[in-house]
N, C-alpha and C positions, 0 to 999 in steps of 0.2 A: 410499436415502442420503443426506443433505444437508450430508454437509461434504468439503470438499476438501482437503488439505493437502499441502503439496511444503515445502521447506528447499534451503536455499542455503549453500553455508559460501563466506564473501568473506574476503579478505585481509589484513584489518582489523580495529582494535581494535572494543568493542561500544560504549566510547562515539562512536567515529567513524560507524559504522552507525547508531547512535541519532540522530547530529548533522543526516543527512539526514530523519528524518523532524521531529525537534524547530525545524526553521529553514524556516521557510515558503516562504523560494526556493527556495530547493532543493527542496524536497515538489514543491514546481510542476515542475520540472524531468522528475523520475522518476516522476511517480506514472501508472498505467495503462498498457494496453498501448502495442507498439510503432506511431510513428507518428503516437499522441496528443500533445495538448497541453492547459494546463488555464490556465483564467483564474480564479483563487479571489477570494470575493467577501468572505468572511469566513472566518480561521483559526486560530481560539483555540485553542492546544497546550497545555490543561490539563485537567483532569478533570471532565467534565462540560460541555467549551467543545463551538459548534459551530462545526464546517466546511462551508460552503457553496461549491462550485465550479462551473463547467461545462465539460465534459472536452468538446473539439471534437474530430472525427474527421478521419480521413485521404479520409475519403469529402465533407467540409464540412459533415457534419449535427453538432449540439450536443447535449449530453448532460448536462441541468443534476443537479446531486449534494447530496444533504442526506445530512450526518453529526450524527453526535455524537461526541467523543475519551471513548469510557464509562469508559477507565480508563488511566489509564501510573503507569508504573512506573520513573521514569528511573533506570537508560538498560538495563533490560531486556524494559519490556512494552507496546506501547502496543496498547487496543482499540479497534476502530472499528466500531460502530451504522450500519450504512446505515438511514437512515430512509422514505429516497425507494424509491420501487419498484428493480431488485428488493430487497427486505428482506433483510437479512444482517448476522452477525455475524463481524467479522474479527480476530483475534487476532495480534498477532506477535511471536514471544517472540525472545529473543538472549539466544544464551549461547556465553561465550570458549572458544575449541575451541584444539587446538596450533598449527593454521595462520590463526585468527584470529577470527572471529566466524559462527555458527551462526543461521542466520536460521530460523526454524518460521515459520508462513505454515499459517495454517489458517481458513477461511471458512464456516461453517455461515449456510445457506438454512435459513427458517421452512419451505418446502415441499418435501417431497421430490418434487413432479410438478414443484414450478418447477423445483427444483436439474437434475433427469433431461435439462428439455427444455433449458437453457442450458450443461449440461455441457461440451458442443463450443464454445461459446467460453470460458468463464471456465478449465477448464482448462491452454490453451495463454496464454490473457494474463494469470492469476495465473505463468506463468512467463515470458512478455516484462518483466512486474513487476519480477521477480526480476533478469532480465537489467540493466535501466536501474536500478534501487538499486545494483546493483555496479556498474555505468559511475561513478552519481553519486560513490561513496562510493569510487572511486577515480581521479577526474576530479583532475586538477591548479587549484592556486587559481586559475591565469592563462586557466580554461576549455579546455585541450589536455586 
């Protein structure tokens, strides 16, 4: 197995969910597992755009990340190619539902050996990432 998939329904429009990706200041607030923060150096939210940042762990460690926005179909799809190790392709699809938007999250690693080795980290981290996305989308404009 090289691909980990999950989904989440968020009670908001597709456009509202997409905005949490397309605005760097919002993306930096929710991207990553629980208790991680981010410092973006480049975030070119466009097809082929670079996305370079440091993810700061709750343990005080820093995790450099280099990505390319491989494909953006506003407001339905974002494909991120993680070009630093571990290499993977993350496809995020947004679809309208009766209750709002279904976010489908599919993370494909280049190596099944690597995927099996880090599955215990990736699976809960992806769920935490979707928890944080949901909170950002439903966040009040004043930060509440």
